[in-house]
N, CA and C atoms of all chains as a GROMACS GRO file, in nm:
protein
  630
    1MET      N    1   9.272  11.483  10.593
    1MET     CA    2   9.253  11.564  10.475
    1MET      C    3   9.114  11.533  10.398
    2ILE      N    4   8.996  11.575  10.380
    2ILE     CA    5   8.914  11.536  10.330
    2ILE      C    6   8.908  11.400  10.179
    3TRP      N    7   8.806  11.272  10.180
    3TRP     CA    8   8.904  11.230  10.070
    3TRP      C    9   8.808  11.198   9.948
    4GLU      N   10   8.721  11.318   9.945
    4GLU     CA   11   8.660  11.352   9.807
    4GLU      C   12   8.805  11.434   9.747
    5ILE      N   13   8.869  11.531   9.860
    5ILE     CA   14   9.003  11.600   9.760
    5ILE      C   15   9.097  11.547   9.704
    6LYS      N   16   9.116  11.446   9.818
    6LYS     CA   17   9.236  11.371   9.774
    6LYS      C   18   9.203  11.270   9.626
    7LEU      N   19   9.036  11.214   9.626
    7LEU     CA   20   9.040  11.140   9.484
    7LEU      C   21   9.022  11.240   9.354
    8LEU      N   22   8.974  11.370   9.384
    8LEU     CA   23   9.015  11.459   9.325
    8LEU      C   24   9.171  11.518   9.241
    9ALA      N   25   9.278  11.480   9.320
    9ALA     CA   26   9.347  11.514   9.345
    9ALA      C   27   9.439  11.416   9.239
   10LEU      N   28   9.402  11.297   9.296
   10LEU     CA   29   9.460  11.142   9.260
   10LEU      C   30   9.436  11.149   9.087
   11ILE      N   31   9.320  11.171   9.066
   11ILE     CA   32   9.231  11.169   8.942
   11ILE      C   33   9.288  11.293   8.831
   12LEU      N   34   9.334  11.410   8.899
   12LEU     CA   35   9.374  11.504   8.849
   12LEU      C   36   9.558  11.467   8.816
   13VAL      N   37   9.599  11.426   8.879
   13VAL     CA   38   9.753  11.346   8.842
   13VAL      C   39   9.743  11.273   8.755
   14ILE      N   40   9.640  11.161   8.726
   14ILE     CA   41   9.633  11.082   8.588
   14ILE      C   42   9.604  11.159   8.502
   15ILE      N   43   9.506  11.246   8.474
   15ILE     CA   44   9.508  11.294   8.371
   15ILE      C   45   9.586  11.400   8.342
   16CYS      N   46   9.669  11.488   8.400
   16CYS     CA   47   9.796  11.545   8.362
   16CYS      C   48   9.894  11.430   8.305
   17ALA      N   49   9.924  11.302   8.361
   17ALA     CA   50  10.025  11.252   8.311
   17ALA      C   51   9.984  11.226   8.177
   18ILE      N   52   9.882  11.175   8.131
   18ILE     CA   53   9.794  11.136   8.001
   18ILE      C   54   9.827  11.288   7.937
   19ALA      N   55   9.764  11.335   7.981
   19ALA     CA   56   9.785  11.492   7.885
   19ALA      C   57   9.926  11.533   7.865
   20ALA      N   58  10.015  11.511   7.926
   20ALA     CA   59  10.158  11.547   7.928
   20ALA      C   60  10.229  11.476   7.808
   21ILE      N   61  10.199  11.353   7.809
   21ILE     CA   62  10.258  11.245   7.715
   21ILE      C   63  10.189  11.254   7.564
   22ASN      N   64  10.050  11.323   7.609
   22ASN     CA   65  10.038  11.320   7.454
   22ASN      C   66  10.036  11.436   7.391
   23ALA      N   67  10.059  11.559   7.442
   23ALA     CA   68  10.074  11.683   7.405
   23ALA      C   69  10.142  11.672   7.268
   24LYS      N   70  10.073  11.800   7.164
   24LYS     CA   71  10.124  11.776   7.045
   24LYS      C   72  10.248  11.874   7.070
   25ASP      N   73  10.252  11.967   7.109
   25ASP     CA   74  10.384  12.082   7.117
   25ASP      C   75  10.466  12.032   7.275
   26MET      N   76  10.592  12.052   7.222
   26MET     CA   77  10.628  12.006   7.364
   26MET      C   78  10.619  12.086   7.466
   27LEU      N   79  10.637  12.236   7.433
   27LEU     CA   80  10.611  12.351   7.536
   27LEU      C   81  10.520  12.335   7.639
   28SER      N   82  10.405  12.289   7.566
   28SER     CA   83  10.263  12.274   7.669
   28SER      C   84  10.308  12.160   7.733
   29ALA      N   85  10.348  12.018   7.652
   29ALA     CA   86  10.381  11.933   7.734
   29ALA      C   87  10.479  11.955   7.864
   30ALA      N   88  10.567  12.037   7.856
   30ALA     CA   89  10.666  12.097   7.954
   30ALA      C   90  10.578  12.116   8.105
   31VAL      N   91  10.482  12.228   8.075
   31VAL     CA   92  10.390  12.311   8.106
   31VAL      C   93  10.310  12.221   8.206
   32ILE      N   94  10.220  12.122   8.118
   32ILE     CA   95  10.137  12.023   8.171
   32ILE      C   96  10.219  11.937   8.255
   33PHE      N   97  10.374  11.891   8.238
   33PHE     CA   98  10.463  11.793   8.324
   33PHE      C   99  10.472  11.881   8.459
   34GLY      N  100  10.479  12.021   8.459
   34GLY     CA  101  10.468  12.120   8.611
   34GLY      C  102  10.360  12.126   8.702
   35ILE      N  103  10.251  12.115   8.623
   35ILE     CA  104  10.082  12.108   8.672
   35ILE      C  105  10.115  11.963   8.758
   36TYR      N  106  10.146  11.853   8.680
   36TYR     CA  107  10.145  11.703   8.710
   36TYR      C  108  10.240  11.726   8.848
   37SER      N  109  10.338  11.767   8.868
   37SER     CA  110  10.432  11.797   8.988
   37SER      C  111  10.358  11.863   9.114
   38PHE      N  112  10.293  11.948   9.033
   38PHE     CA  113  10.208  12.004   9.165
   38PHE      C  114  10.116  11.939   9.193
   39MET      N  115  10.050  11.891   9.144
   39MET     CA  116   9.916  11.766   9.194
   39MET      C  117   9.991  11.681   9.266
   40MET      N  118  10.107  11.618   9.246
   40MET     CA  119  10.194  11.491   9.304
   40MET      C  120  10.237  11.605   9.441
   41CYS      N  121  10.239  11.702   9.449
   41CYS     CA  122  10.272  11.781   9.583
   41CYS      C  123  10.122  11.796   9.678
   42VAL      N  124  10.018  11.828   9.625
   42VAL     CA  125   9.936  11.801   9.698
   42VAL      C  126   9.870  11.687   9.729
   43GLN      N  127   9.899  11.557   9.641
   43GLN     CA  128   9.897  11.414   9.699
   43GLN      C  129  10.012  11.425   9.834
   44TRP      N  130  10.085  11.438   9.797
   44TRP     CA  131  10.159  11.398   9.909
   44TRP      C  132  10.114  11.510  10.082
   45LEU      N  133  10.081  11.627  10.047
   45LEU     CA  134  10.023  11.690  10.157
   45LEU      C  135   9.912  11.638  10.209
   46ALA      N  136   9.838  11.575  10.110
   46ALA     CA  137   9.724  11.461  10.149
   46ALA      C  138   9.726  11.358  10.267
   47MET      N  139   9.892  11.297  10.232
   47MET     CA  140   9.918  11.196  10.266
   47MET      C  141   9.967  11.239  10.454
   48GLY      N  142  10.004  11.351  10.454
   48GLY     CA  143  10.103  11.410  10.577
   48GLY      C  144  10.220  11.388  10.559
   49ALA      N  145  10.252  11.397  10.434
   49ALA     CA  146  10.446  11.397  10.393
   49ALA      C  147  10.475  11.529  10.374
   50VAL      N  148  10.466  11.607  10.493
   50VAL     CA  149  10.497  11.764  10.475
   50VAL      C  150  10.651  11.790  10.393
   51ASP      N  151  10.726  11.749  10.426
   51ASP     CA  152  10.895  11.770  10.399
   51ASP      C  153  10.855  11.698  10.239
   52VAL      N  154  10.796  11.601  10.207
   52VAL     CA  155  10.815  11.541  10.107
   52VAL      C  156  10.743  11.690   9.998
   53ALA      N  157  10.647  11.714  10.052
   53ALA     CA  158  10.590  11.786   9.924
   53ALA      C  159  10.614  11.912   9.939
   54PHE      N  160  10.672  11.977   9.997
   54PHE     CA  161  10.728  12.097   9.989
   54PHE      C  162  10.899  12.100   9.896
   55THR      N  163  10.942  11.976   9.948
   55THR     CA  164  11.055  11.911   9.826
   55THR      C  165  11.040  11.933   9.672
   56GLU      N  166  10.914  11.855   9.692
   56GLU     CA  167  10.836  11.823   9.531
   56GLU      C  168  10.815  11.981   9.466
   57ALA      N  169  10.754  12.048   9.542
   57ALA     CA  170  10.705  12.234   9.524
   57ALA      C  171  10.844  12.272   9.473
   58ALA      N  172  10.953  12.263   9.513
   58ALA     CA  173  11.073  12.356   9.507
   58ALA      C  174  11.127  12.275   9.364
   59ILE      N  175  11.145  12.137   9.415
   59ILE     CA  176  11.229  12.078   9.288
   59ILE      C  177  11.203  12.030   9.184
   60GLY      N  178  11.092  11.928   9.178
   60GLY     CA  179  10.966  11.864   9.122
   60GLY      C  180  10.899  11.978   9.004
   61ALA      N  181  10.818  12.061   9.087
   61ALA     CA  182  10.742  12.162   9.002
   61ALA      C  183  10.857  12.303   8.940
   62GLY      N  184  10.932  12.354   9.045
   62GLY     CA  185  11.018  12.438   9.020
   62GLY      C  186  11.163  12.390   8.915
   63ILE      N  187  11.254  12.318   8.979
   63ILE     CA  188  11.359  12.328   8.901
   63ILE      C  189  11.364  12.242   8.785
   64SER      N  190  11.282  12.094   8.774
   64SER     CA  191  11.294  12.037   8.685
   64SER      C  192  11.190  12.075   8.533
   65THR      N  193  11.062  12.145   8.576
   65THR     CA  194  11.044  12.212   8.483
   65THR      C  195  11.105  12.366   8.402
   66ALA      N  196  11.163  12.409   8.468
   66ALA     CA  197  11.291  12.480   8.454
   66ALA      C  198  11.391  12.453   8.360
   67LEU      N  199  11.411  12.303   8.360
   67LEU     CA  200  11.557  12.288   8.305
   67LEU      C  201  11.476  12.208   8.195
   68MET      N  202  11.360  12.162   8.216
   68MET     CA  203  11.280  12.133   8.060
   68MET      C  204  11.288  12.236   7.972
   69LEU      N  205  11.213  12.340   8.025
   69LEU     CA  206  11.176  12.429   7.944
   69LEU      C  207  11.345  12.503   7.882
   70ALA      N  208  11.424  12.499   7.926
   70ALA     CA  209  11.512  12.564   7.869
   70ALA      C  210  11.582  12.462   7.766
   71ALA      N  211  11.564  12.329   7.778
   71ALA     CA  212  11.616  12.229   7.691
   71ALA      C  213  11.539  12.240   7.548
   72ILE      N  214  11.400  12.242   7.599
   72ILE     CA  215  11.306  12.261   7.487
   72ILE      C  216  11.312  12.380   7.386
   73PHE      N  217  11.389  12.500   7.473
   73PHE     CA  218  11.387  12.643   7.395
   73PHE      C  219  11.506  12.631   7.334
   74ARG      N  220  11.594  12.531   7.375
   74ARG     CA  221  11.712  12.519   7.304
   74ARG      C  222  11.770  12.431   7.202
   75THR      N  223  11.633  12.348   7.187
   75THR     CA  224  11.643  12.245   7.064
   75THR      C  225  11.497  12.260   6.984
   76SER      N  226  11.427  12.187   7.001
   76SER     CA  227  11.301  12.213   6.917
   76SER      C  228  11.166  12.189   6.984
   77ARG      N  229  11.073  12.263   6.925
   77ARG     CA  230  10.920  12.231   7.000
   77ARG      C  231  10.850  12.123   6.926
   78ARG      N  232  10.872  12.135   6.809
   78ARG     CA  233  10.817  12.009   6.698
   78ARG      C  234  10.817  11.847   6.795
   79THR      N  235  10.695  11.770   6.737
   79THR     CA  236  10.696  11.648   6.815
   79THR      C  237  10.636  11.555   6.725
   80LYS      N  238  10.649  11.458   6.696
   80LYS     CA  239  10.548  11.374   6.537
   80LYS      C  240  10.404  11.280   6.666
   81ASP      N  241  10.431  11.278   6.811
   81ASP     CA  242  10.380  11.211   6.921
   81ASP      C  243  10.300  11.282   6.994
   82MET      N  244   8.275   8.754   9.514
   82MET     CA  245   8.280   8.878   9.447
   82MET      C  246   8.254   8.997   9.490
   83GLU      N  247   8.144   8.986   9.602
   83GLU     CA  248   8.148   9.125   9.689
   83GLU      C  249   8.283   9.154   9.764
   84ASP      N  250   8.355   9.055   9.807
   84ASP     CA  251   8.485   9.072   9.900
   84ASP      C  252   8.568   9.136   9.802
   85PHE      N  253   8.592   9.053   9.676
   85PHE     CA  254   8.662   9.121   9.574
   85PHE      C  255   8.668   9.306   9.533
   86LEU      N  256   8.525   9.324   9.551
   86LEU     CA  257   8.496   9.448   9.499
   86LEU      C  258   8.535   9.563   9.634
   87THR      N  259   8.498   9.520   9.718
   87THR     CA  260   8.542   9.576   9.841
   87THR      C  261   8.674   9.642   9.827
   88GLN      N  262   8.774   9.509   9.838
   88GLN     CA  263   8.920   9.520   9.812
   88GLN      C  264   8.937   9.619   9.706
   89LEU      N  265   8.888   9.638   9.608
   89LEU     CA  266   8.921   9.708   9.459
   89LEU      C  267   8.874   9.833   9.519
   90THR      N  268   8.798   9.900   9.568
   90THR     CA  269   8.764   9.957   9.628
   90THR      C  270   8.826  10.074   9.700
   91SER      N  271   8.838   9.991   9.818
   91SER     CA  272   8.941  10.047   9.963
   91SER      C  273   9.050  10.068   9.919
   92LYS      N  274   9.112  10.001   9.859
   92LYS     CA  275   9.247  10.044   9.784
   92LYS      C  276   9.306  10.116   9.662
   93TYR      N  277   9.184  10.189   9.637
   93TYR     CA  278   9.210  10.292   9.522
   93TYR      C  279   9.277  10.339   9.489
   94ASN      N  280   9.384  10.432   9.569
   94ASN     CA  281   9.484  10.471   9.547
   94ASN      C  282   9.631  10.382   9.492
   95PHE      N  283   9.595  10.264   9.556
   95PHE     CA  284   9.715  10.166   9.478
   95PHE      C  285   9.726  10.132   9.336
   96TRP      N  286   9.546  10.135   9.322
   96TRP     CA  287   9.534  10.115   9.183
   96TRP      C  288   9.586  10.197   9.101
   97ALA      N  289   9.578  10.323   9.142
   97ALA     CA  290   9.591  10.460   9.043
   97ALA      C  291   9.728  10.450   9.027
   98TYR      N  292   9.834  10.407   9.141
   98TYR     CA  293   9.974  10.419   9.102
   98TYR      C  294  10.005  10.317   9.028
   99ILE      N  295   9.931  10.180   9.023
   99ILE     CA  296   9.991  10.115   8.923
   99ILE      C  297   9.983  10.169   8.780
  100VAL      N  298   9.867  10.251   8.764
  100VAL     CA  299   9.801  10.349   8.615
  100VAL      C  300   9.894  10.392   8.607
  101LEU      N  301   9.958  10.512   8.668
  101LEU     CA  302  10.046  10.601   8.661
  101LEU      C  303  10.202  10.530   8.599
  102MET      N  304  10.221  10.431   8.686
  102MET     CA  305  10.352  10.360   8.659
  102MET      C  306  10.344  10.313   8.490
  103MET      N  307  10.227  10.260   8.487
  103MET     CA  308  10.204  10.179   8.364
  103MET      C  309  10.204  10.315   8.230
  104ILE      N  310  10.152  10.424   8.272
  104ILE     CA  311  10.184  10.540   8.165
  104ILE      C  312  10.322  10.556   8.161
  105GLY      N  313  10.382  10.564   8.226
  105GLY     CA  314  10.547  10.622   8.268
  105GLY      C  315  10.606  10.537   8.142
  106LEU      N  316  10.546  10.416   8.182
  106LEU     CA  317  10.635  10.279   8.112
  106LEU      C  318  10.590  10.316   7.934
  107TYR      N  319  10.445  10.354   7.923
  107TYR     CA  320  10.410  10.350   7.788
  107TYR      C  321  10.519  10.469   7.724
  108ALA      N  322  10.529  10.563   7.806
  108ALA     CA  323  10.578  10.662   7.714
  108ALA      C  324  10.722  10.650   7.691
  109MET      N  325  10.805  10.536   7.818
  109MET     CA  326  10.950  10.550   7.754
  109MET      C  327  10.938  10.452   7.646
  110ILE      N  328  10.867  10.377   7.641
  110ILE     CA  329  10.858  10.258   7.533
  110ILE      C  330  10.804  10.307   7.389
  111ALA      N  331  10.676  10.398   7.358
  111ALA     CA  332  10.679  10.401   7.271
  111ALA      C  333  10.665  10.530   7.195
  112LYS      N  334  10.694  10.648   7.271
  112LYS     CA  335  10.703  10.747   7.234
  112LYS      C  336  10.832  10.781   7.178
  113GLY      N  337  10.824  10.878   7.061
  113GLY     CA  338  10.955  10.862   6.955
  113GLY      C  339  11.049  11.005   7.000
  114ASN      N  340  10.995  11.088   7.028
  114ASN     CA  341  11.058  11.212   7.116
  114ASN      C  342  11.134  11.196   7.230
  115LEU      N  343  11.234  11.246   7.244
  115LEU     CA  344  11.363  11.232   7.330
  115LEU      C  345  11.305  11.283   7.498
  116VAL      N  346  11.238  11.391   7.486
  116VAL     CA  347  11.200  11.447   7.564
  116VAL      C  348  11.075  11.427   7.657
  117LYS      N  349  11.016  11.355   7.539
  117LYS     CA  350  10.862  11.299   7.595
  117LYS      C  351  10.945  11.129   7.695
  118LYS      N  352  11.030  11.053   7.639
  118LYS     CA  353  11.067  10.995   7.707
  118LYS      C  354  11.146  10.996   7.872
  119LEU      N  355  11.185  11.099   7.894
  119LEU     CA  356  11.233  11.183   7.989
  119LEU      C  357  11.107  11.221   8.093
  120ILE      N  358  11.001  11.278   8.067
  120ILE     CA  359  10.841  11.286   8.062
  120ILE      C  360  10.815  11.152   8.162
  121GLY      N  361  10.825  11.044   8.081
  121GLY     CA  362  10.795  10.944   8.103
  121GLY      C  363  10.883  10.858   8.224
  122LEU      N  364  10.976  10.898   8.218
  122LEU     CA  365  11.090  10.847   8.331
  122LEU      C  366  11.051  10.887   8.482
  123SER      N  367  11.026  11.039   8.432
  123SER     CA  368  10.974  11.125   8.560
  123SER      C  369  10.828  11.104   8.618
  124ILE      N  370  10.757  11.018   8.523
  124ILE     CA  371  10.615  10.990   8.587
  124ILE      C  372  10.660  10.850   8.648
  125PHE      N  373  10.732  10.796   8.594
  125PHE     CA  374  10.743  10.621   8.659
  125PHE      C  375  10.797  10.650   8.781
  126GLN      N  376  10.892  10.697   8.778
  126GLN     CA  377  11.009  10.767   8.923
  126GLN      C  378  10.862  10.808   9.051
  127THR      N  379  10.811  10.941   9.016
  127THR     CA  380  10.704  10.941   9.101
  127THR      C  381  10.613  10.861   9.141
  128ALA      N  382  10.586  10.790   9.053
  128ALA     CA  383  10.469  10.638   9.114
  128ALA      C  384  10.520  10.598   9.175
  129ILE      N  385  10.629  10.514   9.180
  129ILE     CA  386  10.700  10.440   9.279
  129ILE      C  387  10.718  10.514   9.409
  130MET      N  388  10.768  10.670   9.400
  130MET     CA  389  10.766  10.741   9.514
  130MET      C  390  10.621  10.736   9.636
  131LEU      N  391  10.519  10.734   9.554
  131LEU     CA  392  10.391  10.757   9.571
  131LEU      C  393  10.363  10.600   9.642
  132PHE      N  394  10.382  10.536   9.582
  132PHE     CA  395  10.382  10.382   9.640
  132PHE      C  396  10.445  10.361   9.763
  133TYR      N  397  10.526  10.434   9.787
  133TYR     CA  398  10.660  10.406   9.902
  133TYR      C  399  10.565  10.492  10.040
  134VAL      N  400  10.573  10.618   9.968
  134VAL     CA  401  10.471  10.687  10.083
  134VAL      C  402  10.316  10.669  10.130
  135ALA      N  403  10.284  10.586  10.028
  135ALA     CA  404  10.087  10.552  10.057
  135ALA      C  405  10.132  10.389  10.175
  136ILE      N  406  10.286  10.344  10.168
  136ILE     CA  407  10.257  10.241  10.247
  136ILE      C  408  10.321  10.271  10.404
  137GLY      N  409  10.341  10.415  10.404
  137GLY     CA  410  10.404  10.440  10.520
  137GLY      C  411  10.302  10.509  10.603
  138SER      N  412  10.190  10.577  10.530
  138SER     CA  413  10.093  10.657  10.603
  138SER      C  414   9.970  10.564  10.644
  139LYS      N  415   9.923  10.603  10.756
  139LYS     CA  416   9.789  10.531  10.820
  139LYS      C  417   9.687  10.601  10.872
  140ALA      N  418   9.551  10.560  10.867
  140ALA     CA  419   9.420  10.612  10.863
  140ALA      C  420   9.428  10.707  11.044
  141GLY      N  421   9.395  10.798  11.044
  141GLY     CA  422   9.388  10.884  11.177
  141GLY      C  423   9.528  10.933  11.248
  142ALA      N  424   9.630  10.911  11.190
  142ALA     CA  425   9.770  10.984  11.251
  142ALA      C  426   9.806  11.101  11.178
  143THR      N  427   9.873  11.157  11.262
  143THR     CA  428   9.892  11.319  11.227
  143THR      C  429  10.045  11.318  11.180
  144ILE      N  430  10.093  11.437  11.135
  144ILE     CA  431  10.226  11.462  11.027
  144ILE      C  432  10.308  11.419  11.169
  145PRO      N  433  10.454  11.330  11.163
  145PRO     CA  434  10.542  11.288  11.219
  145PRO      C  435  10.605  11.423  11.269
  146ILE      N  436  10.592  11.504  11.343
  146ILE     CA  437  10.625  11.619  11.440
  146ILE      C  438  10.565  11.610  11.544
  147LEU      N  439  10.660  11.617  11.641
  147LEU     CA  440  10.609  11.606  11.816
  147LEU      C  441  10.508  11.711  11.864
  148ARG      N  442  10.381  11.695  11.914
  148ARG     CA  443  10.273  11.768  11.893
  148ARG      C  444  10.287  11.872  12.005
  149ASP      N  445  10.301  11.781  12.137
  149ASP     CA  446  10.319  11.900  12.238
  149ASP      C  447  10.488  11.862  12.316
  150SER      N  448  10.557  12.009  12.321
  150SER     CA  449  10.686  12.002  12.334
  150SER      C  450  10.708  11.970  12.490
  151THR      N  451  10.609  12.029  12.574
  151THR     CA  452  10.641  11.975  12.718
  151THR      C  453  10.613  11.835  12.735
  152LEU      N  454  10.562  11.797  12.638
  152LEU     CA  455  10.562  11.638  12.653
  152LEU      C  456  10.722  11.552  12.682
  153LYS      N  457  10.733  11.504  12.763
  153LYS     CA  458  10.853  11.413  12.810
  153LYS      C  459  10.851  11.265  12.795
  154GLY      N  460  10.745  11.240  12.862
  154GLY     CA  461  10.747  11.126  12.864
  154GLY      C  462  10.740  10.972  12.747
  155VAL      N  463  10.636  10.882  12.757
  155VAL     CA  464  10.624  10.788  12.593
  155VAL      C  465  10.573  10.832  12.534
  156ILE      N  466  10.615  10.841  12.406
  156ILE     CA  467  10.549  10.876  12.282
  156ILE      C  468  10.472  10.768  12.230
  157ASP      N  469  10.356  10.794  12.180
  157ASP     CA  470  10.313  10.700  12.148
  157ASP      C  471  10.275  10.685  11.981
  158PHE      N  472  10.362  10.562  11.909
  158PHE     CA  473  10.407  10.608  11.787
  158PHE      C  474  10.273  10.586  11.714
  159VAL      N  475  10.125  10.528  11.706
  159VAL     CA  476  10.039  10.517  11.664
  159VAL      C  477   9.960  10.619  11.589
  160GLU      N  478   9.981  10.714  11.693
  160GLU     CA  479   9.959  10.881  11.656
  160GLU      C  480  10.034  10.968  11.546
  161TYR      N  481  10.135  10.897  11.512
  161TYR     CA  482  10.250  10.919  11.407
  161TYR      C  483  10.239  10.857  11.311
  162ILE      N  484  10.276  10.944  11.166
  162ILE     CA  485  10.289  10.853  11.063
  162ILE      C  486  10.463  10.837  11.043
  163ASN      N  487  10.463  10.720  10.966
  163ASN     CA  488  10.607  10.676  11.012
  163ASN      C  489  10.713  10.744  10.876
  164PRO      N  490  10.798  10.800  10.944
  164PRO     CA  491  10.852  10.923  10.840
  164PRO      C  492  10.941  10.856  10.766
  165LEU      N  493  11.049  10.717  10.789
  165LEU     CA  494  11.130  10.678  10.718
  165LEU      C  495  11.093  10.666  10.579
  166PRO      N  496  10.964  10.614  10.528
  166PRO     CA  497  10.953  10.640  10.386
  166PRO      C  498  10.949  10.782  10.305
  167HIS      N  499  10.927  10.892  10.410
  167HIS     CA  500  10.952  11.004  10.356
  167HIS      C  501  11.079  11.070  10.357
  168VAL      N  502  11.186  11.025  10.433
  168VAL     CA  503  11.306  11.072  10.411
  168VAL      C  504  11.362  10.990  10.298
  169LEU      N  505  11.352  10.840  10.288
  169LEU     CA  506  11.431  10.802  10.124
  169LEU      C  507  11.337  10.863  10.061
  170MET      N  508  11.226  10.880  10.037
  170MET     CA  509  11.173  10.935   9.936
  170MET      C  510  11.225  11.110   9.878
  171LEU      N  511  11.239  11.153   9.987
  171LEU     CA  512  11.322  11.280   9.972
  171LEU      C  513  11.436  11.281   9.914
  172THR      N  514  11.525  11.154   9.920
  172THR     CA  515  11.642  11.137   9.865
  172THR      C  516  11.654  11.124   9.695
  173ALA      N  517  11.497  11.062   9.688
  173ALA     CA  518  11.486  10.991   9.566
  173ALA      C  519  11.469  11.103   9.465
  174ILE      N  520  11.369  11.178   9.525
  174ILE     CA  521  11.343  11.337   9.469
  174ILE      C  522  11.485  11.408   9.425
  175VAL      N  523  11.530  11.430   9.533
  175VAL     CA  524  11.673  11.496   9.488
  175VAL      C  525  11.739  11.455   9.357
  176VAL      N  526  11.760  11.287   9.368
  176VAL     CA  527  11.789  11.184   9.276
  176VAL      C  528  11.762  11.214   9.135
  177SER      N  529  11.622  11.219   9.134
  177SER     CA  530  11.552  11.251   8.954
  177SER      C  531  11.592  11.346   8.954
  178VAL      N  532  11.600  11.461   9.009
  178VAL     CA  533  11.631  11.553   8.930
  178VAL      C  534  11.780  11.615   8.885
  179ALA      N  535  11.858  11.500   8.930
  179ALA     CA  536  12.003  11.508   8.893
  179ALA      C  537  12.003  11.408   8.776
  180THR      N  538  11.905  11.286   8.781
  180THR     CA  539  11.909  11.208   8.662
  180THR      C  540  11.893  11.308   8.530
  181LEU      N  541  11.715  11.398   8.592
  181LEU     CA  542  11.696  11.429   8.439
  181LEU      C  543  11.790  11.575   8.408
  182GLY      N  544  11.858  11.630   8.484
  182GLY     CA  545  11.976  11.740   8.410
  182GLY      C  546  12.072  11.634   8.299
  183VAL      N  547  12.113  11.541   8.371
  183VAL     CA  548  12.233  11.475   8.303
  183VAL      C  549  12.142  11.429   8.203
  184ALA      N  550  12.020  11.358   8.201
  184ALA     CA  551  11.983  11.325   8.054
  184ALA      C  552  11.903  11.418   7.954
  185LEU      N  553  11.877  11.558   8.018
  185LEU     CA  554  11.871  11.674   7.930
  185LEU      C  555  12.047  11.754   7.852
  186ALA      N  556  12.098  11.706   7.935
  186ALA     CA  557  12.237  11.782   7.878
  186ALA      C  558  12.267  11.686   7.744
  187LEU      N  559  12.222  11.566   7.791
  187LEU     CA  560  12.284  11.448   7.676
  187LEU      C  561  12.171  11.439   7.560
  188VAL      N  562  12.078  11.485   7.567
  188VAL     CA  563  11.933  11.548   7.482
  188VAL      C  564  12.052  11.656   7.389
  189LEU      N  565  12.073  11.750   7.451
  189LEU     CA  566  12.132  11.877   7.369
  189LEU      C  567  12.246  11.822   7.298
  190ARG      N  568  12.332  11.739   7.336
  190ARG     CA  569  12.418  11.688   7.272
  190ARG      C  570  12.388  11.627   7.119
  191VAL      N  571  12.269  11.512   7.175
  191VAL     CA  572  12.230  11.466   7.051
  191VAL      C  573  12.177  11.556   6.950
  192TYR      N  574  12.084  11.652   6.953
  192TYR     CA  575  12.050  11.743   6.884
  192TYR      C  576  12.177  11.835   6.826
  193ASP      N  577  12.279  11.875   6.898
  193ASP     CA  578  12.357  11.933   6.818
  193ASP      C  579  12.421  11.827   6.730
  194VAL      N  580  12.445  11.744   6.729
  194VAL     CA  581  12.469  11.633   6.636
  194VAL      C  582  12.405  11.596   6.505
  195HIS      N  583  12.271  11.563   6.524
  195HIS     CA  584  12.192  11.547   6.456
  195HIS      C  585  12.066  11.620   6.418
  196GLN      N  586  12.033  11.752   6.494
  196GLN     CA  587  11.960  11.848   6.451
  196GLN      C  588  11.811  11.779   6.444
  197THR      N  589  11.769  11.721   6.515
  197THR     CA  590  11.644  11.654   6.539
  197THR      C  591  11.632  11.556   6.673
  198LEU      N  592  11.501  11.577   6.753
  198LEU     CA  593  11.468  11.503   6.848
  198LEU      C  594  11.429  11.342   6.802
  199GLU      N  595  11.375  11.351   6.701
  199GLU     CA  596  11.284  11.218   6.700
  199GLU      C  597  11.361  11.119   6.687
  200GLU      N  598  11.358  10.985   6.737
  200GLU     CA  599  11.396  10.864   6.750
  200GLU      C  600  11.463  10.827   6.631
  201ASP      N  601  11.326  10.785   6.570
  201ASP     CA  602  11.358  10.734   6.409
  201ASP      C  603  11.394  10.810   6.320
  202GLU      N  604  11.430  10.927   6.317
  202GLU     CA  605  11.495  11.028   6.214
  202GLU      C  606  11.622  11.014   6.269
  203ILE      N  607  11.662  11.003   6.406
  203ILE     CA  608  11.799  10.974   6.433
  203ILE      C  609  11.865  10.847   6.398
  204LEU      N  610  11.805  10.738   6.384
  204LEU     CA  611  11.826  10.615   6.337
  204LEU      C  612  11.838  10.610   6.197
  205GLU      N  613  11.759  10.692   6.120
  205GLU     CA  614  11.762  10.702   5.996
  205GLU      C  615  11.914  10.759   5.929
  206LYS      N  616  11.917  10.884   6.028
  206LYS     CA  617  12.083  10.954   5.999
  206LYS      C  618  12.195  10.865   6.074
  207ILE      N  619  12.169  10.746   6.147
  207ILE     CA  620  12.320  10.694   6.160
  207ILE      C  621  12.311  10.613   6.080
  208LYS      N  622  12.220  10.521   6.016
  208LYS     CA  623  12.208  10.469   5.919
  208LYS      C  624  12.330  10.464   5.778
  209ASN      N  625  12.234  10.584   5.741
  209ASN     CA  626  12.323  10.665   5.590
  209ASN      C  627  12.351  10.835   5.623
  210PRO      N  628  12.477  10.817   5.673
  210PRO     CA  629  12.499  10.989   5.711
  210PRO      C  630  12.535  11.030   5.570
   0.00000   0.00000   0.00000
């Protein structure tokens, strides 16, 4: 893969990680964490690990985002930090 | 100095993994919300997985699937990426979603008892119930 795209995906991963732990609303934190997982999937595709990439797309971006959203809707969206 | 700079720029992705790992560690230690701590835990795990897969990849190699099915002779391993870290990290992804599920179930139980997810408020309620 072209190295500019690799570098862009890497920077997006770091930006999404910082945004996810600094979001004021837990719902937006969970959604940004889903975007983080998808960017991680792109990162693995760039490294040639296709099996890890589609497992991450299904499990990381799919199931763990759904689990986290379910937990947030059953508790509170409020957060102090 | 020139040598150091070329080392720094040619291995930029490894530095990025260290940055990601530190972001996850910071979230686990400093953030008060319990779900935020879990997000930090997941970031930490994925940073380590990225590190392992990056060790296995090599420049100019293709994905670990046999290119020519009629090829019966010797396979040149230099053309293919090492699949062993991929398999190990596949297991790690599945384990990480299992730990996330168990941790979220524990968070729900904590919320049922204390009606809050903030760490300082929970400690306050434990001290003077």
